[in-house]
C-alpha positions in Angstrom: 6.9 19.0 9.9 4.6 22.0 9.9 1.9 20.2 11.9 4.4 19.5 14.7 5.3 23.2 15.0 1.6 24.1 15.0 1.0 21.7 17.8 3.8 23.3 19.9 2.3 26.7 19.2 -1.2 25.5 20.1 0.1 24.3 23.5 1.9 27.5 24.2 -1.1 29.6 23.4 -3.9 27.4 24.7 -2.4 25.0 27.3 -3.4 25.2 30.9 -1.1 24.7 33.8 -1.0 21.3 35.5 1.2 20.1 38.4 2.9 16.8 37.7 5.5 14.5 39.3 8.2 16.1 37.2 7.2 19.8 37.4 4.5 22.1 36.0 3.3 21.7 32.5 1.3 23.6 29.9 -1.2 20.9 28.9 -3.7 20.4 26.1 -6.3 17.6 25.6 -7.0 15.5 22.6 -4.6 16.5 19.9 -3.9 14.6 16.7 -1.4 14.8 13.8 -0.7 12.7 10.7 1.9 12.5 8.0 1.9 11.0 4.6 5.1 9.0 4.2 5.2 9.9 0.5 6.2 13.4 1.7 9.4 12.1 3.2 10.7 10.5 6.4 9.4 12.6 9.4 12.7 13.4 11.1 12.4 17.0 12.3 14.2 19.6 10.4 13.4 22.5 12.7 16.0 21.2 15.1 18.7 18.5 14.8 17.7 14.9 15.9 20.3 12.2 16.1 19.1 9.5 13.8 21.4 6.9 15.4 19.4 7.4 18.6 16.2 6.6 16.7 17.5 3.5 15.1 19.1 2.0 18.2 16.1 2.8 20.4 13.7 1.1 18.0 16.0 -1.9 17.8 16.2 -2.1 21.5 12.4 -2.2 21.6 12.4 -5.0 19.0 15.1 -6.9 20.9 12.4 -7.8 23.5 15.0 -7.4 26.2 14.4 -4.9 29.1 18.1 -4.8 29.9 19.8 -1.5 29.0 22.9 -3.4 27.8 22.0 -3.2 24.1 21.6 0.6 24.5 24.9 0.9 26.3 26.7 -1.3 23.8 25.9 1.4 21.2 26.6 4.3 23.6 23.1 5.3 24.2 22.4 6.5 27.7 19.3 8.8 27.6 17.2 5.9 29.0 19.4 5.6 32.1 17.2 7.8 34.2 14.4 5.3 34.1 16.4 2.2 35.1 14.6 0.4 37.9 16.0 -0.8 41.2 16.7 -4.2 39.7 18.9 -2.7 37.0 16.4 -3.3 34.3 14.2 -0.9 32.3 10.4 -1.1 32.1 9.2 -4.2 30.3 6.6 -2.3 28.5 9.3 -1.0 26.2 10.3 -4.0 24.0 9.8 -7.0 26.2 6.0 -6.8 25.9 6.4 -6.5 22.1 8.1 -9.8 21.7 6.9 -11.8 24.7 3.6 -10.6 26.1 3.4 -12.0 29.6 -0.2 -13.1 30.4 -2.3 -16.2 30.4 -2.5 -19.0 27.9 -0.7 -16.8 25.4 2.3 -16.0 27.6 5.4 -15.0 25.6 3.3 -14.1 22.6 5.4 -12.3 20.0 3.3 -9.3 18.9 5.8 -8.0 16.3 5.9 -11.4 14.5 2.1 -11.6 14.7 1.9 -8.2 12.9 4.3 -9.2 10.1 2.8 -12.7 9.6 -0.7 -11.3 9.8 -0.1 -8.8 7.1 1.5 -11.5 4.9 -1.6 -13.7 5.4 -4.4 -11.1 5.2 -3.4 -7.4 4.6 -7.0 -6.4 5.3 -6.9 -7.7 8.9 -8.1 -5.0 11.4 -6.6 -6.7 14.5 -3.0 -5.7 13.9 -2.4 -4.2 17.3 0.7 -3.9 19.4 -0.4 -3.5 23.0 2.2 -2.2 25.4 -0.1 -1.4 28.3 0.2 -4.5 30.5 -1.9 -3.1 33.4 -0.4 -5.1 36.4 3.2 -3.9 35.6 2.4 -0.6 33.9 0.9 0.8 37.2 4.2 0.0 38.9 6.8 1.0 36.4 8.9 4.1 36.7 7.9 5.1 33.2 4.9 3.2 31.8 4.5 3.5 28.0 3.4 6.9 26.8 2.2 5.7 23.4 0.7 2.5 24.7 -0.9 1.0 21.5 0.1 1.0 17.8 -2.4 -0.2 15.2 -1.4 -1.2 11.7 -4.0 -0.8 9.0 -3.9 -1.1 5.2 -5.8 1.4 3.1 -6.1 1.6 -0.7 -5.5 4.5 -3.0 -7.7 5.4 -6.0 -5.9 2.9 -8.1 -6.7 0.1 -5.7 -3.0 -0.1 -4.5 -2.4 -0.9 -0.8 -0.6 1.3 1.6 0.4 0.3 5.1 -0.6 2.9 7.8 0.1 3.1 11.5 -2.0 4.7 14.2 -0.3 5.3 17.6 -2.3 6.2 20.8 -0.7 8.1 23.6 -1.7 8.8 27.1 1.0 11.4 27.9 3.2 13.2 25.4 6.2 15.4 26.2 5.8 17.4 22.9 9.2 19.2 22.8 11.5 16.2 23.7 9.6 12.9 23.5 7.3 13.4 20.6 10.0 14.1 17.9 11.5 10.6 18.9 8.1 9.1 18.8 7.3 10.4 15.4 10.6 9.3 13.9 10.8 6.0 15.8 7.3 4.8 14.9 7.8 6.0 11.3 10.9 3.7 11.3 8.8 0.9 12.7 6.2 1.5 9.9 8.9 1.5 7.2 10.5 -1.7 8.7 7.2 -3.6 8.6 6.5 -2.2 5.1 9.9 -3.5 4.0 9.3 -7.0 5.5 5.7 -7.3 4.0 6.2 -5.5 0.7 3.3 -3.2 1.3 4.3 0.5 0.6 4.0 2.8 3.6 1.1 5.3 3.7 0.1 7.5 6.6 1.4 7.5 10.1 -1.0 9.1 12.7 -0.7 10.1 16.4 -3.5 10.6 18.9 -2.5 12.3 22.1 -4.7 12.5 25.3 -2.4 14.9 27.2 0.1 16.7 25.0 2.3 19.1 27.1 5.3 21.4 27.4 7.2 21.5 30.7 7.7 25.0 32.1 11.5 24.7 31.9 11.2 23.8 28.1 9.3 27.1 27.2 12.3 29.1 26.2 13.6 26.4 23.8 10.1 25.9 22.4 9.8 29.6 21.8 12.9 29.5 19.7 11.8 26.4 17.7 8.4 27.6 16.7 10.0 30.6 14.9 11.9 28.3 12.6 10.7 27.3 9.1 10.8 23.5 8.5 12.8 22.2 5.6 12.5 19.4 3.1 12.2 16.0 4.8 14.9 13.3 4.3 14.5 9.8 2.8 15.0 6.5 4.7 16.7 3.6 2.9 16.5 0.1 4.5 19.0 -2.5 3.2 17.7 -5.3 1.0 19.8 -7.5 3.3 17.0 -7.3 5.8 14.5 -9.8 4.5 12.9 -11.3 7.6 12.4 -10.9 11.4 15.3 -13.3 11.8 17.5 -10.8 9.9 16.4 -8.1 12.3 17.1 -10.2 15.4 20.5 -11.2 14.1 21.4 -7.6 13.5 20.3 -6.7 17.0 22.3 -9.6 18.4 25.5 -9.3 16.4 25.6 -6.0 14.6 28.1 -3.2 15.4 26.8 0.3 15.5 28.3 1.0 12.1 26.8 -2.2 10.6 23.4 -1.3 12.0 23.5 2.3 10.6 24.6 0.9 7.2 21.3 -1.0 7.2 19.2 2.0 8.0 20.4 5.1 6.1 18.9 8.6 6.2 19.5 10.5 3.0 19.2 14.3 2.5 18.8 15.3 6.2 19.7 19.0 6.6 18.3 20.1 9.9 18.7 23.4 11.7 20.8 23.6 14.8 20.2 21.5 17.9 18.1 23.0 20.8 19.0 21.6 24.1 15.9 21.0 26.2 15.6 19.4 29.7 14.1 15.9 30.0 11.5 15.1 32.7 12.6 12.0 34.6 
């Protein structure tokens, strides 16, 4: 994605230094990018991204379980640095998606509401997944970076619907976190599209504070010299017909079975760039 590399270059050239809990950053305010899904699945080609990590992480979110056990079952450990003292991960990632915790609507399933809402009325403008549960977000080791996602159907010139997704972020680690966010939310968009039979359209990201940590600068300097390649294609198995199918795959699927349901075709990235992660 050319836009992504342009964002990194913008931060490097115009970012200002900020002190944070995890080290100094080059930070820039109010940045946006968007991608038309017709141009391919937005898995970065300017450095290698492990697609298995994207799929397993998103399914963990959709599991609604804040335990790291699902991640560990599939040999994913990059979340371990954010495990809380009780052995659990922040509830904003997943648990709030499937069982929102407050008031008369306690345990409200936001993911199901999105899918059902689109099937009932695709022009609905209330299709929001809210991850910022304030009483817990203020206390969590890592509150959600992209704290809200909004689904919205737009129509092309032929009157045909396309399902779009707008993600709003408060704090964005552009070199490490953002590539996962882009691909992960694109996977979510494609999955909801698959479940509702509405073709995917545009995915967009609004970022309040987009930044590069000082110890990531060398790797970023290398990446922005690379020329992005052709984007791959995502294929979701026709075996996945409903949310129940997704939940069953999460509960019972092996890593191989899961990856056979979500296949990436034509992915030819450049070499991996190792970058430190801020914890």
